[in-house]
N, C-alpha and C positions, 0 to 999 in steps of 0.2 A: 236657156236652160233645159234641156228634157231630163225628168226624173227620170233615175233609173227603176222607180217603182212607185208607185201612185198611191195615194190614199186609202185605204179603207171605203171602200161603197165610192170611191172616187165616179163620177160619169160624164165619157165625153165623148157622147152623143151612140148610138144603137150602133154598132161595131157589125152586127150580126146580122146585117142584110146586106142582099147581092141584087144588085141594082145595074141597069144596062149592060146586062148578058145579051151579046151579039156573036155572030162568029169571028168577023173582025175583031176580037178582043185585043186592046192596048189602053194605054195613057188608063181614064181615070175607071175602064174595069178593073183592071192591076188596083187601083186605088180601094176599089172594094171593097177586090178579092179579098186583098193582103186580111182586110180586116175581117172579111169573112174564115178565111184558112184560120188565123187566130181567132176562132169564136169564142173570145171572150165573156166570160159571166162576171157580167157587170155589176152584180150584187157582192161580187168578194174583191179581192186584188185584184186590180188592171195595171194595163201600161199604157203610157200614155206615147202615141204614136207621132207625137209633135205638130199634129193638124186635125183638123175634122173630117174625116172622111167621106163624110155626106154633105159636105158645102157641095152645091153646082157651079161657085164660082172657082174652086179649083184648078192651078195651072194642070195641061197634060202631065207632067212632070210631077205631080207633089209626092207623087210613092215614093218619090225617090228617097225624099226629105224624110220618109218614115225610121221611127229608130227601126235598127237592127238592119235596115231595108241598103241595099247598093244596088245601082243601077248602072246597064252599060251605055256609049253612047245616044244607042235609039231607045233609049228611056224605058229601056225592059229589066225588072227587073229580073238580078243574075245573082246574091247572094242574101240570106234570110238569115241571119244570128241573133238569136235571143237567148242569152241563157240567163240561167241563175233569176228568172223573175217569176213568179208564182202565177199565171196563167189559172189552171186549174180547169181548163179543158182538153179537147182534142182535136186533131190535124183533121180535117177536113174533106172528101174528095177531091173540091175544087184545087186541090194543093196541085194536082196533075194539069191544069194550063197554065199554072208558070211553068212553061217548058224548056225555059233559056238559062233557069239555076244552075249554077255550079257549083255553088257552096248552100246546103241545107244543113244548119245547126239550130236543133231548139232542145239544148240541153236543160238538165235540171231546173223541167219549166212548170213540174208538176201535169204535166200531161197524159191524158189517161187512154184507155180503148185498143183500140189497133190500126196498127201501121196500115191505108186504106190503098185498095188495090193502085189507083189511078196514080199513085207516086210511078209506077214503071212508065211516066209520060215524062218522068225528068229525067231524060235521056245523057241530057248534057252535066249530071254529076260528076264533081271530083271527090266532092266530099259530104259523105251520111253522116251525122253524127245526132242521135235521138237518145241521148246518154243520161242516164238519172231520171229518168221520168218512171213512170207505172203502168207502162204496155203491158199488154196480154194476150195471151195463147203464143201459139210457133209464130217467129218471126218470118215473113214470106218472102223466102228468097227469091221467089219468081217476080218479087220486083226489081232485081235488080237485073233481071235477064238483058235489058236494053242498054243498062247502065254502063258501059264498055272504057267510060274515060276514068270511068271513077277507082281514087288513091287511096283514099281511107273513109272506113265505114267504123264505128265507134257504137255497138249499142251496150256498153258499161250499162248494169244495174239497171237493167229494166225489165224485170221479171219474164220475158221470153222465157217459152215451155216446147216440148215437144224435140224430136231429131233435129240436129245440126246441119241448118241447110245445104244442099252439094252444090248448088247454082256457084257459091259463092268461085268456089274453084276454074269457072270460065271468067273470071274478071283478071286479064291478063296486065291491068297497071296498078294493081290492089299494090298498094307497099306497106300497107297498115289497117290490120284486121284486129279489131279486139271485142269479145265474145264474154267477158269476162262476167262473175256475181248475176248469169242469169239461170235459169234451172233447167236447161238444154240436159236432153235423157238419150240413153241410148249409146251403142259406141260412137270412136269416130270414126268417120267413112276413110274409106282406102284414100278414099281420092282426094283427100286434104295432106296427102304426102307429100 
């Protein structure tokens, strides 16, 4: 049984190391990358992914059994769904390497910082949910420019500020857009109508 929350000060190995990085990124690289993307502060509460990602004897599909990860038949991560876990961390630029993701849901996980520009590489995304975290600064609408398949964007309660991102109006498949409980300023762009 994989616990939804790990006990305080639990240690499951150093998830912060990125090993085996090569141009033909796959399998073991994804295992390590998923741990690296969720660069969890092990001195705080942590999440247990169900396996030791630094174990060299892992099968090439072990990352598919990580907590919150779903894979396609080629063992590529297509969904990252981690919600209501106190990660106290931030999203690292390496997230852009998981370019087969269809669902990116990291909601209510106490994530901080900014959304990395490398998220623009997630062109297969249909769901982008980063609600109830503590991101700051402007929402980088330009990361969505290549995400033409996006159907859901949820940034509820994020502390985003600045003008409303006009890039979102170009997302023709968008069915649900939640930007509430942020600190956007200025007029609503005409392009939103």
